[in-house]
C-alpha positions as CSV (number, residue, x, y, z in Angstrom):
1,M,3.7,-29.7,-13.6
2,T,3.1,-27.5,-10.5
3,K,2.2,-23.9,-11.4
4,N,4.2,-21.2,-9.7
5,P,2.0,-19.1,-7.4
6,S,1.2,-15.5,-8.5
7,M,2.7,-12.6,-6.5
8,T,-0.8,-12.1,-5.1
9,E,-0.9,-15.7,-3.8
10,R,2.7,-15.7,-2.6
11,Y,2.6,-12.7,-0.4
12,R,-1.0,-12.4,0.6
13,V,-1.9,-13.0,4.3
14,P,-4.8,-15.5,4.2
15,P,-7.7,-14.5,6.4
16,G,-7.4,-16.1,9.8
17,T,-3.6,-16.4,9.7
18,K,-1.7,-15.7,12.9
19,V,1.2,-13.6,11.6
20,R,4.7,-13.9,13.0
21,L,7.0,-11.6,11.2
22,R,10.0,-13.6,12.1
23,D,8.6,-16.2,9.7
24,Y,8.8,-13.8,6.7
25,D,12.2,-13.2,5.2
26,P,12.7,-9.5,4.4
27,D,15.8,-10.4,2.3
28,E,13.9,-12.6,-0.2
29,T,14.3,-11.8,-3.9
30,G,11.9,-14.3,-5.4
31,G,14.6,-16.1,-7.4
32,Y,15.9,-12.9,-9.2
33,E,19.7,-12.8,-9.2
34,G,19.8,-9.0,-8.8
35,K,18.5,-5.6,-9.7
36,E,19.3,-5.9,-13.4
37,A,17.3,-9.2,-13.8
38,A,14.3,-7.5,-12.3
39,R,14.5,-4.3,-14.4
40,S,12.6,-5.7,-17.4
41,P,9.6,-7.2,-15.4
42,L,9.2,-3.9,-13.5
43,K,9.2,-1.9,-16.7
44,R,6.6,-4.2,-18.3
45,D,4.3,-4.0,-15.3
46,R,4.6,-0.2,-15.1
47,R,3.5,0.0,-18.7
48,R,0.7,-2.4,-18.1
49,L,-0.4,-0.4,-15.0
50,R,-0.4,2.8,-17.0
51,D,-2.7,1.2,-19.6
52,L,-5.0,-0.3,-17.0
53,Q,-5.3,3.0,-15.2
54,E,-6.4,4.7,-18.3
55,I,-9.3,2.2,-18.7
56,L,-10.1,2.4,-15.0
57,Y,-10.4,6.2,-15.3
58,A,-12.4,6.1,-18.5
59,Q,-14.9,3.5,-17.3
60,A,-15.3,5.1,-13.9
61,Q,-17.0,2.1,-12.4
62,H,-14.2,0.8,-10.1
63,S,-11.7,2.5,-7.8
64,L,-8.4,1.3,-6.2
65,L,-7.1,2.0,-2.7
66,I,-3.5,1.2,-2.0
67,V,-2.4,1.2,1.6
68,L,1.3,1.4,2.4
69,Q,2.5,0.8,5.9
70,A,6.1,0.2,7.2
71,T,8.4,1.0,10.0
72,D,10.5,4.2,9.6
73,T,12.8,4.0,6.4
74,G,10.6,1.1,5.2
75,G,10.3,2.6,1.7
76,K,6.8,3.9,1.4
77,D,7.9,7.0,-0.5
78,G,10.3,5.0,-2.8
79,T,7.5,2.6,-3.6
80,I,5.2,5.3,-4.7
81,R,8.0,7.0,-6.8
82,H,9.2,3.9,-8.6
83,V,6.0,1.8,-9.0
84,M,3.6,4.5,-9.9
85,R,5.9,6.2,-12.4
86,G,4.0,7.0,-15.6
87,V,0.6,6.8,-14.0
88,N,-1.6,9.8,-15.0
89,P,-1.7,12.1,-11.9
90,Q,-5.2,13.3,-13.0
91,G,-6.6,10.0,-11.8
92,C,-4.3,9.3,-8.9
93,Q,-3.8,10.9,-5.5
94,V,-1.4,10.3,-2.7
95,V,-2.6,11.0,0.9
96,S,-0.2,11.1,3.9
97,F,-1.8,10.8,7.3
98,K,0.2,12.8,9.9
99,Q,-0.7,13.6,13.5
100,P,-4.4,14.3,13.6
101,T,-5.5,18.0,13.7
102,P,-7.9,19.3,16.4
103,E,-10.8,19.1,13.9
104,E,-9.9,15.4,13.0
105,L,-9.6,14.5,16.7
106,A,-13.1,15.9,17.2
107,H,-14.5,13.1,14.9
108,D,-14.2,9.4,14.9
109,F,-10.8,8.0,13.9
110,L,-12.0,7.0,10.4
111,W,-13.6,10.3,9.5
112,R,-10.5,11.8,7.9
113,V,-9.7,8.5,6.2
114,H,-13.1,8.1,4.6
115,R,-12.9,11.6,3.1
116,A,-9.7,10.6,1.3
117,T,-10.9,7.3,-0.3
118,P,-10.9,7.3,-4.1
119,R,-13.8,8.2,-6.3
120,R,-14.8,5.7,-9.0
121,G,-12.2,5.7,-11.8
122,E,-9.4,6.8,-9.5
123,I,-6.5,5.4,-7.5
124,A,-5.7,6.6,-4.0
125,I,-2.5,5.7,-2.3
126,F,-2.3,6.0,1.5
127,N,1.2,6.8,2.8
128,R,0.4,5.5,6.3
129,S,-3.3,5.2,7.0
130,H,-6.1,4.4,9.4
131,Y,-3.8,1.6,10.7
132,E,-1.9,4.2,12.7
133,D,-4.8,4.1,15.1
134,V,-3.9,0.5,16.0
135,L,-0.1,1.0,15.7
136,V,1.3,4.3,17.0
137,V,-1.8,4.9,19.2
138,R,-1.2,1.4,20.7
139,V,2.5,1.6,21.1
140,H,2.5,5.0,22.7
141,N,-0.6,4.4,24.9
142,L,-2.4,7.4,23.4
143,V,-5.8,5.7,24.1
144,P,-6.8,2.9,26.5
145,P,-6.6,-0.7,25.2
146,S,-10.4,-0.9,25.4
147,V,-10.5,1.8,22.7
148,W,-7.9,0.5,20.2
149,Q,-9.0,-3.1,20.6
150,Q,-12.4,-2.2,19.1
151,R,-10.8,-0.7,16.1
152,Y,-9.8,-3.9,14.3
153,E,-13.4,-4.8,13.7
154,Q,-14.3,-1.2,12.9
155,I,-11.6,-1.1,10.3
156,N,-12.7,-4.4,8.8
157,E,-16.3,-3.2,8.6
158,F,-15.2,0.1,7.1
159,E,-13.1,-1.6,4.4
160,E,-15.9,-4.0,3.6
161,L,-18.2,-1.0,3.0
162,L,-15.7,0.4,0.6
163,A,-15.3,-2.9,-1.2
164,E,-19.1,-3.4,-1.5
165,N,-19.2,0.0,-3.2
166,G,-16.6,-0.8,-5.9
167,T,-13.3,-0.1,-4.3
168,T,-10.5,-2.7,-4.6
169,I,-8.3,-2.5,-1.6
170,L,-4.6,-3.7,-1.5
171,K,-2.7,-3.2,1.7
172,F,1.1,-3.6,1.7
173,F,3.3,-4.0,4.7
174,L,6.9,-3.2,3.5
175,H,8.9,-5.6,5.7
176,I,12.5,-4.7,6.5
177,S,14.8,-6.0,9.2
178,K,16.0,-4.0,12.1
179,E,19.6,-4.2,10.7
180,E,18.4,-2.8,7.4
181,Q,16.7,0.1,9.1
182,K,20.0,0.9,10.9
183,E,21.8,1.0,7.6
184,R,19.2,3.2,6.0
185,L,19.2,5.6,9.0
186,Q,23.0,5.8,8.9
187,A,22.9,6.4,5.1
188,R,20.6,9.5,5.8
189,L,23.1,10.8,8.3
190,D,26.1,10.3,6.0
191,D,24.6,11.8,2.9
192,P,24.2,15.7,3.0
193,T,21.4,15.4,0.4
194,K,19.4,13.1,2.6
195,Q,20.0,14.6,6.0
196,W,16.8,16.6,5.7
197,K,14.9,13.3,5.9
198,F,16.6,12.3,9.2
199,N,14.4,12.9,12.2
200,I,15.9,12.4,15.7
201,G,12.5,11.1,16.7
202,D,13.1,8.1,14.5
203,L,15.7,6.8,17.0
204,K,13.1,6.9,19.8
205,E,10.7,5.0,17.6
206,R,13.4,2.5,16.8
207,A,13.9,1.8,20.5
208,L,10.3,0.5,20.4
209,W,10.9,-1.9,17.6
210,D,9.6,-5.0,19.4
211,D,6.4,-3.1,20.4
212,Y,5.8,-2.1,16.8
213,V,6.4,-5.7,15.6
214,A,3.7,-7.0,18.0
215,A,1.3,-4.2,16.9
216,Y,1.9,-5.0,13.2
217,E,1.5,-8.7,13.7
218,D,-1.9,-8.1,15.3
219,A,-3.0,-5.7,12.6
220,L,-1.9,-8.1,9.8
221,S,-3.6,-11.1,11.6
222,R,-6.9,-9.4,12.4
223,C,-7.4,-7.2,9.4
224,S,-6.4,-9.3,6.4
225,T,-9.8,-10.2,4.8
226,E,-11.1,-11.6,1.5
227,T,-12.1,-8.1,0.5
228,A,-9.1,-6.2,1.9
229,P,-6.1,-8.4,2.0
230,W,-2.7,-7.6,3.6
231,F,0.5,-8.4,1.7
232,V,3.8,-8.9,3.6
233,V,6.4,-7.6,1.0
234,P,10.1,-8.4,1.4
235,A,11.6,-4.9,1.3
236,N,15.2,-5.1,2.3
237,H,16.0,-5.0,-1.4
238,K,14.2,-2.0,-2.8
239,W,14.2,-3.2,-6.3
240,Y,12.4,-6.5,-5.4
241,R,9.9,-4.6,-3.2
242,N,9.0,-2.6,-6.3
243,V,8.6,-5.7,-8.5
244,V,6.3,-7.3,-6.0
245,V,4.1,-4.3,-5.4
246,A,3.8,-3.5,-9.1
247,R,2.9,-7.1,-10.0
248,I,0.2,-7.4,-7.3
249,I,-1.4,-4.1,-8.4
250,V,-1.5,-5.2,-12.0
251,E,-2.9,-8.6,-11.1
252,A,-5.7,-6.9,-9.1
253,L,-6.6,-4.6,-11.9
254,E,-6.5,-7.4,-14.5
255,G,-9.0,-9.2,-12.3
256,L,-11.6,-6.5,-12.7
257,D,-14.0,-6.1,-15.5
258,L,-12.2,-3.2,-17.0
259,R,-13.2,-1.9,-20.5
260,Y,-13.5,1.3,-22.3
261,P,-17.1,2.8,-22.3
262,D,-19.1,2.2,-25.5
263,P,-18.7,5.1,-27.9
264,A,-21.6,7.5,-28.5
265,P,-24.0,6.3,-31.2
266,G,-23.5,7.6,-34.8
267,L,-19.8,8.3,-34.7
268,A,-19.3,6.4,-37.9
269,Q,-21.3,9.2,-39.7
270,V,-19.4,12.1,-38.1
271,V,-17.5,14.2,-40.5
272,I,-15.0,16.7,-39.2
273,D,-14.9,19.8,-41.4
274,D,-11.6,21.1,-42.9
């Protein structure tokens, strides 16, 4: 009997793959019939993630870096909110990379990123990341091609350095269709409680959709490595996106040698006074 592939195997971009996003179905739901069918697996994985994070934090030997990239409305914030629910914030930080400050621009493009990587025992989630420097920078011609072309290998070497020092790296591209993006932008316009999230600049970025697709395809193709894989996550259905991301994170943590530290010697003889 053929064994079904794990979520990690199913959505991982193997090193050396030439990615064409048109070959990936953003509407896929992995055989689940709907949101209700996926509710129980997601709850189970969130509980498992909570337990694994506690051991990760206690052991303080490994760290986990989660990179989330997507087009506008792709669901980065929602993924963090729904997948990481219940995780102890003491051992988890979310970092959003906005337009670089003058101080950051005075350094190499990875300087601000390296400072935000997780310490041993911790999880860091990048809401956008160092990949903006081969995405936005490329699409908007902010630096010459001779500059951003070098960055793919620089990124690979940077991520290899992190991995060699105990950081597990999971990079998720939340893949939505152009039609789905239109619906989500319209929903923001129509809902007074979400209008604050609408940015007129998103429409200018949407007009560059094909340029962003080409930039993402190159980043996914050139920077999915054994030590820092990319995953193309079907994200038109938010509930399935959450199921996929949660399962891959759990599978990665279960693959580490996580265990609670040995207790201090002599605890069996300790007596706590009344």
